[in-house]
All heavy atoms as an XYZ file, in Angstrom:
592
protein
N      97.721    131.076    111.709
C      97.995    130.450    110.542
C      97.353    129.020    110.524
O      97.394    128.308    111.498
C      99.568    130.242    110.452
C     100.096    129.528    109.288
S     101.811    129.340    109.196
C     102.389    130.979    109.217
N      96.806    128.721    109.353
C      96.100    127.574    109.223
C      97.091    126.337    109.037
O      98.025    126.411    108.204
C      95.221    127.646    107.944
C      94.156    126.557    107.671
C      93.078    126.701    108.779
C      93.548    126.791    106.339
N      96.948    125.278    109.758
C      97.798    124.041    109.627
C      97.085    123.054    108.754
O      95.912    122.604    109.028
C      98.056    123.419    110.961
C      98.931    124.354    111.804
O      99.966    124.768    111.344
N      98.591    124.582    113.035
N      97.785    122.538    107.712
C      97.178    121.681    106.706
C      97.865    120.428    106.617
O      99.148    120.410    106.606
C      97.270    122.421    105.358
C      96.677    121.483    104.245
C      96.450    123.774    105.309
N      97.194    119.266    106.675
C      97.660    117.904    106.588
C      97.539    117.574    105.069
O      96.525    117.857    104.444
C      96.934    116.969    107.330
C      97.243    115.435    107.200
C      98.657    115.159    107.609
C      96.210    114.593    108.032
N      98.674    117.027    104.453
C      98.624    116.491    103.093
C      98.697    114.995    103.088
O      99.735    114.429    103.599
C      99.723    117.161    102.256
C      99.615    118.588    102.144
C      99.807    116.498    100.864
C     100.752    119.318    101.448
N      97.662    114.334    102.522
C      97.577    112.917    102.506
C      97.711    112.564    101.003
O      96.663    112.615    100.327
C      96.354    112.305    103.096
C      96.316    110.891    103.107
C      96.144    112.833    104.562
N      98.925    112.191    100.583
C      99.115    111.914     99.180
C     100.292    111.020     99.005
O     101.385    111.176     99.674
C      99.450    113.318     98.454
C     100.020    113.212     97.016
C      98.948    112.619     96.079
O      97.907    113.138     95.840
O      99.268    111.450     95.602
N     100.163    109.961     98.237
C     101.268    108.987     98.073
C     102.227    109.325     96.912
O     103.274    108.662     96.839
C     100.823    107.583     97.875
C      99.933    107.353     96.755
O      99.446    108.330     96.117
O      99.666    106.233     96.325
N     101.893    110.279     96.102
C     102.766    110.627     95.039
C     103.638    111.776     95.519
O     103.044    112.851     95.757
C     102.043    111.109     93.790
C     101.285    109.980     93.120
C     102.020    108.942     92.351
O     103.076    109.375     91.896
O     101.513    107.792     92.171
N     104.987    111.622     95.688
C     105.772    112.535     96.247
C     105.836    113.897     95.508
O     105.705    115.006     96.127
C     107.270    111.997     96.344
C     108.254    113.115     96.973
C     107.333    110.783     97.260
N     105.820    113.949     94.245
C     105.932    115.185     93.479
C     104.566    115.915     93.676
O     104.585    117.144     93.713
C     106.174    114.778     91.962
C     107.659    114.331     91.707
C     107.746    113.961     90.174
C     108.674    115.346     92.099
N     103.585    115.254     93.635
C     102.184    115.893     93.831
C     102.183    116.492     95.254
O     101.577    117.609     95.492
C     101.078    114.968     93.595
C     100.915    114.452     92.147
C      99.831    113.354     92.057
C     100.505    115.639     91.242
N     102.650    115.750     96.193
C     102.727    116.187     97.620
C     103.420    117.470     97.694
O     103.158    118.468     98.413
C     103.192    115.179     98.564
N     104.625    117.453     97.099
C     105.526    118.679     97.132
C     104.883    119.834     96.480
O     105.021    120.954     96.834
C     106.919    118.297     96.379
C     107.697    117.282     97.329
S     109.224    116.703     96.362
C     110.069    118.275     96.200
N     104.291    119.600     95.291
C     103.488    120.766     94.576
C     102.490    121.327     95.404
O     102.257    122.521     95.587
C     102.977    120.228     93.308
C     102.194    121.243     92.419
C     103.003    122.471     92.120
O     104.247    122.331     91.804
O     102.459    123.581     92.048
N     101.670    120.440     96.053
C     100.612    120.806     96.934
C     101.099    121.665     98.145
O     100.670    122.685     98.653
C      99.769    119.629     97.380
C      98.447    119.951     98.056
C      97.517    120.961     97.410
C      97.649    118.601     98.408
N     102.197    121.151     98.691
C     102.926    121.768     99.808
C     103.347    123.290     99.366
O     103.092    124.194    100.124
C     104.204    121.106    100.233
C     104.981    121.857    101.247
C     106.358    121.199    101.607
O     106.899    120.553    100.746
O     106.785    121.431    102.657
N     103.860    123.425     98.214
C     104.230    124.752     97.665
C     102.996    125.629     97.583
O     103.074    126.848     97.946
C     104.910    124.539     96.257
O     105.178    125.739     95.779
N     101.858    125.143     97.101
C     100.678    125.926     96.857
C     100.066    126.301     98.281
O      99.730    127.449     98.505
C      99.589    125.164     96.112
C     100.069    124.957     94.677
C     100.159    126.164     93.898
O      99.431    127.159     94.125
O     101.075    126.183     93.039
N     100.198    125.391     99.225
C      99.570    125.557    100.596
C     100.370    126.760    101.250
O      99.869    127.722    101.858
C      99.693    124.363    101.441
C      99.552    124.676    102.854
C      98.581    123.315    100.979
N     101.812    126.535    101.151
C     102.680    127.639    101.810
C     102.563    128.990    101.081
O     102.623    130.034    101.761
C     104.049    127.095    101.871
C     104.209    125.996    102.824
C     105.629    125.425    102.847
O     106.469    125.700    101.948
O     105.874    124.711    103.788
N     102.337    128.927     99.678
C     102.159    130.280     99.055
C     100.912    130.993     99.465
O     100.813    132.211     99.322
C     102.270    129.981     97.474
N      99.972    130.154     99.817
C      98.698    130.832    100.390
C      98.729    131.283    101.794
O      97.793    131.855    102.289
C      97.511    129.990    100.163
O      97.669    128.891    101.199
N      99.996    131.136    102.414
C     100.123    131.692    103.790
C      99.780    130.621    104.867
O      99.701    130.993    106.027
N      99.555    129.473    104.473
C      99.287    128.306    105.483
C     100.614    127.472    105.762
O     101.642    127.688    105.079
C      98.222    127.400    104.959
S      96.741    128.369    104.642
N     100.373    126.657    106.778
C     101.626    125.800    107.138
C     101.305    124.366    106.934
O     100.120    123.944    107.332
C     101.908    126.080    108.598
C     103.051    125.197    109.144
C     103.266    125.500    110.651
C     104.255    124.431    111.163
N     104.229    124.337    112.673
N     102.110    123.649    106.433
C     101.865    122.099    106.289
C     102.291    121.472    107.617
O     103.412    121.607    108.049
C     102.715    121.494    105.137
C     102.561    119.996    105.125
C     102.145    122.072    103.782
N     101.343    120.807    108.263
C     101.570    120.222    109.575
C     102.022    118.819    109.423
O     102.408    118.177    110.384
C     100.335    120.256    110.403
O      99.256    119.486    109.837
N     101.989    118.192    108.305
C     102.493    116.840    108.086
C     102.090    116.205    106.786
O     101.206    116.887    106.019
N     102.745    115.194    106.448
C     102.476    114.365    105.177
C     102.211    112.914    105.524
O     102.888    112.440    106.427
C     103.752    114.426    104.284
C     104.096    115.733    103.738
C     104.978    116.574    104.407
C     103.480    116.295    102.554
C     105.391    117.821    103.877
C     103.949    117.442    102.152
C     104.759    118.233    102.812
N     101.332    112.263    104.860
C     101.071    110.880    104.958
C     100.887    110.296    103.571
O     100.293    110.897    102.709
C      99.853    110.711    105.848
N     101.434    109.035    103.418
C     101.191    108.326    102.123
C     100.337    107.216    102.168
O      99.953    106.560    101.246
C     102.589    107.821    101.626
N      99.864    106.901    103.466
C      98.846    105.769    103.611
C      97.861    106.114    104.721
O      98.137    107.119    105.423
C      99.505    104.400    103.847
C     100.428    104.349    105.072
O      99.921    104.841    106.109
O     101.398    103.724    104.969
N      96.914    105.386    104.917
C      95.875    105.702    105.834
C      96.390    105.651    107.292
O      96.042    106.450    108.200
C      94.544    104.889    105.544
O      94.980    103.528    105.797
N      97.236    104.612    107.556
C      97.722    104.512    109.002
C      98.532    105.790    109.402
O      98.347    106.217    110.457
C      98.608    103.173    108.984
C      98.962    102.877    110.478
C      99.776    101.530    110.475
C     100.093    101.206    111.949
N     100.698     99.867    112.004
N      99.362    106.182    108.423
C     100.213    107.448    108.833
C      99.186    108.630    108.926
O      99.367    109.482    109.780
C     101.088    107.740    107.600
C     102.305    106.910    107.573
C     103.157    107.203    106.266
O     102.629    107.372    105.187
O     104.380    107.349    106.502
N      98.108    108.726    108.135
C      97.255    109.799    108.037
C      96.503    109.866    109.408
O      96.414    110.897    110.076
C      96.289    109.870    106.893
N      96.013    108.773    109.850
C      95.292    108.699    111.125
C      96.040    109.136    112.370
O      95.622    109.745    113.156
C      94.511    107.409    111.202
C      93.398    107.234    110.167
C      93.985    107.239    112.623
C      92.781    105.866    110.025
N      97.366    108.561    112.270
C      98.282    109.008    113.340
C      98.594    110.475    113.470
O      98.627    111.102    114.397
C      99.661    108.288    113.179
N      98.672    111.089    112.205
C      99.006    112.578    112.084
C      97.652    113.340    112.474
O      97.828    114.377    113.068
C      99.421    112.871    110.720
C     100.849    112.628    110.432
C     101.175    112.867    108.920
C     101.819    113.485    111.324
N      96.531    112.904    112.106
C      95.274    113.457    112.533
C      95.301    113.605    114.142
O      94.992    114.652    114.644
C      94.003    112.720    112.120
C      93.933    112.848    110.548
C      92.758    113.210    112.692
C      92.914    111.789    109.976
N      95.640    112.660    114.771
C      95.623    112.675    116.191
C      96.766    113.516    116.687
O      96.628    114.247    117.785
C      95.672    111.275    116.744
C      94.473    110.480    116.505
C      94.554    109.094    116.959
O      95.612    108.418    117.206
N      93.347    108.490    117.111
N      97.997    113.404    116.185
C      99.239    114.016    116.781
C      99.380    115.497    116.365
O      99.663    116.339    117.159
C     100.462    113.263    116.591
O     100.815    113.312    115.188
N      99.030    115.776    115.112
C      99.376    117.085    114.518
C      98.039    118.007    114.678
O      98.292    119.224    114.588
C      99.715    116.992    113.074
N      96.892    117.365    114.842
C      95.604    118.083    114.904
C      95.538    119.264    114.006
O      95.484    120.422    114.244
C      95.486    118.743    116.359
C      95.285    117.739    117.479
C      94.166    116.814    117.421
N      92.968    117.418    117.181
C      91.801    116.952    116.803
N      91.836    115.655    116.474
N      90.711    117.578    116.634
N      95.553    118.852    112.536
C      95.422    119.915    111.511
C      94.106    120.631    111.594
O      93.147    120.105    112.071
C      95.656    119.074    110.237
C      95.126    117.633    110.574
C      95.452    117.508    112.051
N      94.174    121.867    110.958
C      93.026    122.606    110.835
C      92.102    122.193    109.640
O      90.965    122.364    109.541
C      93.306    124.158    110.685
C      94.010    124.587    111.860
O      93.452    124.374    112.975
O      95.045    125.255    111.704
N      92.789    121.510    108.622
C      92.166    121.040    107.430
C      93.133    120.187    106.778
O      94.301    120.033    107.121
C      91.761    122.178    106.520
C      92.912    122.769    105.718
S      92.274    123.604    104.094
C      91.645    122.234    103.318
N      92.599    119.356    105.751
C      93.495    118.388    105.049
C      93.065    118.298    103.529
O      91.971    118.451    103.258
C      93.316    117.066    105.691
N      94.154    117.901    102.779
C      93.902    117.604    101.347
C      94.178    116.115    101.324
O      95.234    115.666    101.792
C      94.860    118.352    100.518
C      94.519    119.689    100.363
C      95.269    120.816    101.029
C      93.548    120.184     99.498
C      94.949    122.142    100.891
C      93.232    121.530     99.372
C      93.985    122.558     99.947
N      93.262    115.266    100.818
C      93.349    113.896    100.883
C      93.134    113.255     99.545
O      92.151    113.421     98.861
C      92.290    113.374    101.862
C      92.365    111.777    101.923
C      92.431    113.982    103.193
N      94.151    112.510     99.031
C      94.038    111.658     97.814
C      93.189    110.479     98.151
O      93.348    109.881     99.281
C      95.429    111.286     97.354
C      95.400    110.533     96.107
O      94.498    110.608     95.325
O      96.390    109.910     95.743
N      92.335    110.017     97.253
C      91.498    108.801     97.508
C      92.284    107.471     97.421
O      92.114    106.666     98.330
C      90.329    108.801     96.533
C      89.384    110.030     96.825
C      89.653    107.526     96.582
C      88.279    110.276     95.830
N      93.258    107.429     96.487
C      94.014    106.273     96.272
C      95.367    106.396     96.856
O      96.205    107.131     96.299
C      94.090    105.769     94.783
C      92.756    105.345     94.226
N      92.229    104.198     94.460
C      91.840    106.119     93.572
C      91.035    103.995     93.834
N      90.740    105.275     93.330
N      95.618    105.696     97.940
C      96.878    105.845     98.678
C      97.789    104.600     98.545
O      97.276    103.662     97.917
C      96.562    106.164    100.205
C      95.772    107.397    100.477
C      95.433    107.506    101.964
C      96.579    108.635     99.994
N      98.935    104.533     99.171
C      99.676    103.327     99.111
C      98.949    102.077     99.485
O      99.258    101.001     98.962
C     100.905    103.460     99.924
C     102.048    104.445     99.445
C     103.189    104.525    100.360
C     102.547    103.914     98.017
N      98.122    102.169    100.448
C      97.409    100.925    100.917
C      96.078    100.851    100.331
O      95.179    100.203    100.806
C      97.317    100.978    102.402
C      96.619    102.251    103.010
O      96.370    103.199    102.310
O      96.428    102.303    104.272
N      95.831    101.400     99.112
C      94.509    101.207     98.334
C      93.679    102.466     98.350
O      94.171    103.541     98.740
N      92.420    102.233     98.032
C      91.537    103.375     98.038
C      91.001    103.714     99.456
O      89.800    103.824     99.645
C      90.364    102.881     97.131
C      90.430    101.462     97.331
C      91.797    101.074     97.540
N      91.942    103.955    100.334
C      91.604    104.235    101.680
C      91.519    105.787    102.103
O      91.196    106.018    103.254
C      92.728    103.641    102.577
O      93.982    104.199    102.262
C      92.684    102.050    102.492
N      91.623    106.672    101.124
C      91.461    107.960    101.385
C      90.155    108.364    101.894
O      89.880    109.262    102.648
N      89.044    107.534    101.420
C      87.768    107.751    101.936
C      87.621    107.472    103.371
O      86.999    108.217    104.159
C      86.764    106.837    101.083
C      86.769    107.358     99.676
C      85.349    106.895    101.656
C      86.110    106.490     98.649
N      88.409    106.479    103.912
C      88.388    106.230    105.282
C      89.092    107.291    106.119
O      88.621    107.672    107.176
C      89.049    104.809    105.600
C      88.376    103.653    104.983
O      87.169    103.713    104.861
O      89.074    102.775    104.600
N      90.071    107.920    105.513
C      90.756    109.072    106.186
C      89.763    110.264    106.178
O      89.672    110.870    107.266
C      91.973    109.445    105.370
C      92.551    110.663    105.866
C      93.001    108.291    105.474
N      89.023    110.529    105.089
C      88.048    111.503    105.040
C      86.963    111.265    106.164
O      86.590    112.261    106.893
N      86.452    110.056    106.304
C      85.524    109.756    107.443
C      86.088    110.065    108.787
O      85.453    110.558    109.656
C      85.165    108.320    107.357
C      84.180    107.989    106.081
C      83.883    106.565    106.029
C      83.136    106.147    104.861
N      82.828    104.818    104.746
N      87.302    109.712    109.036
C      87.978    110.045    110.296
C      88.147    111.510    110.532
O      87.857    112.089    111.649
C      89.352    109.298    110.325
C      90.106    109.523    111.652
C      89.332    108.928    112.765
N      90.017    108.960    114.091
C      90.673    108.041    114.563
N      90.783    106.910    113.955
N      91.303    108.093    115.822
N      88.519    112.274    109.473
C      88.653    113.695    109.624
C      87.232    114.298    109.953
O      87.137    115.193    110.839
C      89.177    114.278    108.329
C      90.640    114.065    108.047
C      91.017    114.325    106.596
C      91.452    114.980    108.945
N      86.160    113.772    109.286
C      84.838    114.255    109.545
C      84.442    114.038    110.980
O      83.788    114.821    111.648
C      83.897    113.678    108.527
N      84.756    112.864    111.501
C      84.424    112.489    112.891
C      85.142    113.392    113.842
O      84.603    113.633    114.931
C      84.827    111.013    113.070
N      86.285    113.846    113.395
C      87.069    114.764    114.365
C      86.644    116.231    114.064
O      87.283    117.160    114.732
C      88.589    114.537    114.043
C      89.102    113.172    114.350
C      89.243    112.909    115.876
O      89.408    113.919    116.680
O      89.081    111.767    116.223
N      85.838    116.511    113.151
C      85.340    117.912    112.895
C      86.459    118.699    112.086
O      86.343    119.926    112.234
N      87.273    118.018    111.343
C      88.261    118.629    110.609
C      87.798    118.645    109.131
O      87.570    117.598    108.604
C      89.653    117.893    110.851
C      90.119    117.850    112.259
C      90.714    118.521    109.836
C      91.299    116.996    112.552
N      87.738    119.896    108.501
C      87.288    119.861    107.160
C      88.514    119.326    106.191
O      89.659    119.417    106.537
C      87.182    121.406    106.823
C      87.822    122.130    108.019
C      87.941    121.197    109.080
N      88.008    118.784    105.112
C      89.025    118.243    104.150
C      88.485    118.274    102.671
O      87.305    118.534    102.514
C      89.262    116.772    104.492
C      88.044    115.847    104.344
C      87.797    115.122    103.217
C      87.160    115.746    105.488
C      86.683    114.277    103.091
C      85.993    115.013    105.309
C      85.776    114.252    104.235
O      84.732    113.455    104.082
N      89.392    118.124    101.830
C      89.183    118.164    100.315
C      89.759    117.007     99.685
O      90.989    116.726     99.921
C      89.691    119.576     99.693
C      89.505    119.384     98.231
C      89.102    120.787    100.291
N      88.967    116.270     98.900
C      89.598    115.156     98.246
C      90.337    115.714     96.994
O      89.750    116.485     96.232
C      88.523    114.094     97.808
C      88.055    113.198     98.825
C      86.670    113.107     99.131
C      88.968    112.469     99.632
C      86.219    112.188    100.077
C      88.431    111.555    100.663
C      87.126    111.479    100.837
N      91.523    115.222     96.798
C      92.356    115.498     95.658
C      92.689    114.268     94.995
O      93.131    113.343     95.665
C      93.577    116.469     95.994
C      93.160    117.844     96.476
C      94.399    115.785     96.979
N      92.461    114.223     93.667
C      92.748    112.915     93.034
C      93.102    113.094     91.571
O      92.793    114.197     91.017
C      91.462    112.027     93.125
O      91.894    110.730     92.706
């Protein structure tokens, strides 16, 4: 089963994305609303892939999260 990290600061959008991820047979390994939470989850949850919003609670830091995911060899998709 694919473990997916959701990096999204809008709660309703994160919940909708969670529903879609689970409906596709995957598991949500964690949620993050800012880059600091996301980076911590990348290390602790070791997701197989991630959906990342570009504009998070701490600004347009989703790009930095994407760079960290790429450095770890974890595929990701920007959602905005």
